[in-house]
C-alpha positions in Angstrom: -25.6 58.3 9.1 -24.9 56.7 12.5 -27.0 53.6 11.2 -24.9 53.5 8.2 -21.8 53.5 10.4 -22.8 50.8 12.8 -24.1 48.7 9.5 -20.9 49.0 7.8 -18.6 48.4 11.0 -19.1 44.5 11.2 -18.3 44.2 7.5 -15.1 46.1 7.7 -14.0 43.9 10.7 -14.7 40.9 8.7 -13.0 42.1 5.8 -10.0 43.2 7.9 -9.9 39.7 9.8 -9.7 38.0 6.3 -7.1 40.3 5.0 -4.9 39.6 8.1 -5.8 35.9 7.9 -4.8 35.7 4.3 -1.7 37.5 4.7 -0.6 35.0 7.6 -1.5 32.3 5.3 0.7 33.7 2.5 3.7 34.3 4.9 3.2 30.4 6.2 3.2 29.3 2.5 6.2 31.5 1.5 7.9 30.0 4.7 7.3 26.3 3.7 8.4 26.6 0.1 11.7 28.5 1.0 12.5 25.7 3.4 12.0 23.3 0.7 14.2 25.0 -1.5 16.8 25.4 1.2 16.6 21.7 1.8 17.5 21.1 -2.0 20.1 23.3 -1.7 21.7 21.5 1.1 21.1 18.3 -0.5 23.0 19.2 -3.7 25.8 20.9 -2.1 26.8 18.2 0.6 24.9 15.0 -0.1 27.3 12.2 -1.6 24.5 11.1 -3.9 24.3 14.6 -5.3 25.5 14.9 -9.0 27.9 17.7 -8.0 29.7 15.1 -5.5 29.4 12.1 -7.7 31.1 13.9 -10.7 33.2 16.3 -8.6 31.7 19.4 -9.9 32.1 22.7 -8.3 28.5 23.5 -6.8 26.5 26.6 -7.4 23.5 27.5 -6.2 20.2 27.1 -8.4 18.3 30.2 -9.1 14.3 30.2 -8.8 11.4 32.2 -10.0 9.7 34.5 -7.3 7.3 32.3 -5.2 3.7 32.6 -6.6 0.9 31.0 -4.9 -1.4 30.7 -7.9 1.0 28.1 -9.1 -0.1 25.8 -6.5 -3.1 24.0 -7.8 -5.5 21.5 -6.8 -5.6 18.6 -9.5 -8.3 15.9 -10.3 -6.7 12.4 -10.5 -7.9 10.2 -13.3 -6.2 6.7 -12.8 -5.2 4.7 -16.2 -6.5 1.2 -16.3 -4.5 -1.6 -17.9 -0.8 -1.8 -18.2 -0.1 0.6 -21.0 3.8 1.1 -21.8 5.5 4.0 -22.9 9.2 5.0 -24.0 10.9 8.1 -23.1 13.9 9.5 -24.6 16.5 10.3 -22.3 19.5 12.9 -22.3 21.9 10.6 -23.8 19.6 9.4 -26.7 18.7 6.1 -25.1 15.0 5.4 -24.1 13.4 4.0 -20.9 10.5 2.2 -20.2 7.6 3.5 -18.1 4.0 2.7 -17.2 1.0 5.3 -17.7 -0.3 5.5 -14.1 -2.8 8.7 -14.0 -3.7 12.0 -15.6 -3.9 14.8 -13.4 -6.4 17.5 -14.6 -6.3 21.2 -13.4 -6.8 24.9 -14.3 -4.3 27.3 -14.3 -4.3 31.1 -15.8 -7.9 30.4 -17.0 -6.7 27.3 -19.0 -7.9 23.6 -18.4 -4.5 21.4 -18.4 -3.5 18.0 -17.7 -0.3 16.0 -17.0 0.6 12.5 -17.4 2.1 10.6 -14.4 4.5 7.6 -15.2 5.4 4.8 -13.2 9.1 3.8 -13.7 9.5 0.4 -14.5 13.2 0.2 -14.2 12.9 1.0 -10.4 12.1 -1.7 -7.6 9.7 0.5 -5.7 6.1 0.5 -6.3 5.5 3.9 -5.0 8.0 5.7 -7.4 6.2 8.2 -9.7 7.5 10.5 -12.6 6.3 13.6 -13.6 8.3 15.7 -16.1 6.8 18.5 -17.8 7.7 21.3 -20.4 6.3 24.9 -21.2 7.0 28.1 -23.0 9.8 29.0 -20.6 11.8 25.8 -21.7 15.1 27.2 -23.4 14.2 30.8 -22.3 13.9 31.2 -18.5 14.1 27.5 -17.6 15.8 24.6 -18.3 15.6 23.6 -22.1 15.1 19.7 -21.4 11.9 20.4 -19.3 11.5 20.1 -15.3 10.3 17.7 -12.8 7.5 17.7 -10.0 7.0 15.2 -7.2 3.5 14.2 -6.9 1.8 12.2 -4.6 -1.2 10.1 -5.3 -3.2 8.3 -2.7 -6.6 6.8 -2.6 -8.2 9.8 -3.3 -9.1 11.1 -6.8 -7.7 14.7 -5.7 -4.1 15.8 -5.2 -2.0 19.4 -5.6 0.4 20.4 -7.8 3.0 23.2 -6.9 5.0 24.3 -9.7 7.0 26.6 -7.3 8.7 23.3 -6.0 9.4 22.5 -10.0 13.0 21.3 -10.3 15.7 20.6 -13.0 16.8 17.0 -13.7 20.4 16.3 -12.7 21.6 16.7 -16.2 21.1 20.2 -16.1 23.8 20.6 -13.7 26.3 17.9 -14.8 26.5 16.7 -18.6 27.6 13.2 -17.7 24.3 12.4 -15.8 21.4 10.7 -17.9 18.1 12.1 -17.3 14.5 11.1 -18.8 12.8 13.8 -20.9 9.2 14.6 -20.4 6.8 13.1 -22.4 5.1 14.9 -25.4 1.7 14.6 -23.5 3.2 17.0 -21.0 4.0 20.1 -22.8 1.9 22.6 -21.3 0.8 25.4 -23.8 1.6 28.4 -21.0 4.5 29.8 -19.3 5.2 28.4 -16.1 7.0 31.2 -14.5 7.5 29.3 -11.0 10.1 26.9 -9.8 13.6 26.6 -10.8 15.2 28.5 -13.5 17.8 27.3 -15.8 21.0 26.6 -14.4 24.0 29.0 -15.4 27.7 28.5 -14.5 29.6 31.6 -13.9 
């Protein structure tokens, strides 16, 4: 019996260590996401470039799905060669030109998925990238016109996507604002219950 206890003790200690470590990592991650959401609230509420300030609309805080770490995923970057142009519809019925930049391939809820990343041709910055997506929550729990993700693509063929930080376009808050809609390639056949919910005005 004593031999069994001495055999199991190191294993239990290791399991306790990893459990404690994971809890601390989760707390740290939750704090990071909450800080990013808080920064966005402050920007929308007080910055002169905010759509609420631009159009003198009363600010109400957006709501979010509960933060869930499973919605932060690693993605493989597949760059698109050549100058391939795509036109995106906007919320005012017009269209804007973008260049296809890369595919981001990832796994979520057991499904292999991908998102098309675009480079806006109307912007002066070479670093500006656009990644709008739609999913089964659109028009239900989230904004019907889809949501956006900020993505970073460097020299590596890997990056990360955090759907907990998915956010609404400005036209979800203010009708006068014009926003590009996600390309048809970026309809994800799952429900992304993470990130910003549909904006509701009391």
